[in-house]
C-alpha positions as CSV (number, residue, x, y, z in Angstrom):
1,X,0.9,16.6,-25.8
2,X,1.3,20.3,-26.7
3,X,2.2,23.2,-24.5
4,X,-1.4,24.4,-24.1
5,X,-2.4,21.0,-22.8
6,X,0.5,20.9,-20.4
7,X,-0.4,24.3,-19.1
8,X,-4.0,23.3,-18.6
9,X,-2.9,20.2,-16.6
10,X,-0.6,22.3,-14.4
11,X,-3.4,24.8,-13.8
12,X,-5.7,22.0,-12.8
13,X,-3.1,20.7,-10.3
14,X,-2.7,24.1,-8.8
15,X,-6.4,24.3,-8.0
16,X,-6.6,20.8,-6.7
17,X,-3.5,21.2,-4.6
18,X,-5.0,24.2,-2.8
19,X,-8.0,22.2,-1.9
20,X,-6.0,19.2,-0.9
21,X,-3.8,21.3,1.4
22,X,-6.9,22.9,3.1
23,X,-8.4,19.4,3.6
24,X,-5.1,18.2,5.2
25,X,-5.0,21.2,7.5
26,X,-8.5,20.6,8.7
27,X,-7.5,17.0,9.6
28,X,-4.6,18.4,11.7
29,X,-1.9,17.4,9.3
30,X,1.3,19.5,9.5
31,X,2.0,20.8,6.0
32,X,5.7,21.3,6.7
33,X,6.4,17.9,8.1
34,X,7.8,15.1,5.9
35,X,5.6,12.1,5.3
36,X,5.0,9.4,2.7
37,X,3.6,10.9,-0.5
38,X,2.5,9.1,-3.6
39,X,2.6,10.7,-7.0
40,X,0.3,9.2,-9.6
41,X,0.7,8.8,-13.4
42,X,-1.1,7.3,-16.4
43,X,0.8,6.1,-19.4
44,X,-0.6,4.9,-22.7
45,X,1.6,1.8,-23.0
46,X,3.9,-0.5,-21.0
47,X,7.1,0.7,-22.6
48,X,6.5,4.4,-21.8
49,X,5.3,3.5,-18.3
50,X,8.5,1.5,-17.6
51,X,10.7,4.3,-19.0
52,X,8.8,6.9,-16.8
53,X,9.2,4.6,-13.8
54,X,12.9,4.3,-14.5
55,X,13.3,8.1,-14.7
56,X,11.3,8.6,-11.5
57,X,13.5,6.0,-9.7
58,X,16.6,7.9,-10.9
59,X,15.2,11.0,-9.4
60,X,14.9,9.4,-6.0
61,X,11.3,8.1,-6.1
62,X,10.4,4.5,-5.1
63,X,8.2,2.9,-7.8
64,X,5.3,1.4,-5.8
65,X,3.1,0.4,-8.8
66,X,3.5,-0.3,-12.5
67,X,0.3,-2.0,-13.5
68,X,-2.0,-2.3,-16.5
69,X,-5.6,-1.1,-16.1
70,X,-8.4,-2.0,-18.5
71,X,-10.6,0.9,-19.5
72,X,-14.3,0.9,-20.2
73,X,-13.6,1.0,-23.9
74,X,-11.5,-2.1,-23.8
75,X,-8.1,-0.4,-24.1
76,X,-5.3,-0.7,-21.6
77,X,-3.5,2.2,-19.8
78,X,-0.7,1.9,-17.3
79,X,-0.8,3.1,-13.8
80,X,2.5,4.3,-12.3
81,X,2.7,5.2,-8.6
82,X,5.9,6.7,-7.3
83,X,6.5,7.2,-3.6
84,X,8.8,9.7,-1.8
85,X,9.2,11.2,1.6
86,X,8.1,14.8,1.2
87,X,6.2,17.5,3.0
88,X,2.6,18.2,1.7
89,X,3.7,21.8,1.0
90,X,6.4,20.6,-1.3
91,X,4.2,17.9,-3.0
92,X,1.6,20.7,-3.7
93,X,4.1,23.2,-5.0
94,X,3.8,24.6,-8.4
95,X,7.4,23.5,-9.1
96,X,6.7,19.9,-8.4
97,X,3.4,19.9,-10.4
98,X,5.1,21.5,-13.4
99,X,8.2,19.3,-13.2
100,X,6.2,16.0,-13.0
101,X,3.6,17.1,-15.6
102,X,6.4,17.9,-18.1
103,X,8.3,14.7,-17.2
104,X,5.1,12.6,-17.8
105,X,4.6,14.3,-21.1
106,X,8.0,13.2,-22.2
107,X,6.8,9.6,-21.9
108,X,3.4,10.0,-23.4
109,X,1.9,9.9,-19.9
110,X,-0.1,12.2,-17.7
111,X,0.7,13.3,-14.1
112,X,-2.5,12.7,-12.1
113,X,-1.5,14.4,-8.9
114,X,-0.4,13.3,-5.4
115,X,-1.8,12.0,-2.2
116,X,-0.9,11.0,1.3
117,X,-2.5,8.9,4.0
118,X,-4.2,10.6,6.9
């Protein structure tokens, strides 16, 4: 993944995060209160998914999922879901989006954003 692609992914997260924070606020969720947050990733193969999961664990995340997913074209990608206690404001920050996007790229993976239960 090149720098331009990374920047496009980060920009997409910034837009999505603004919408997500607004949606959470309308549901009465405090954006500055810690809660269970899941960060989602897609890796191209099992090895890279496992290495990404190991790095996330080393950074304090709990690896919730590390599973293969069959795509429509018959190939397989790997879903990595990492949980952490975090405020929605922090999860949606540009710093987190950029950090996790760049981390994913190191492992031939893509950071697909975050979510939390309502």
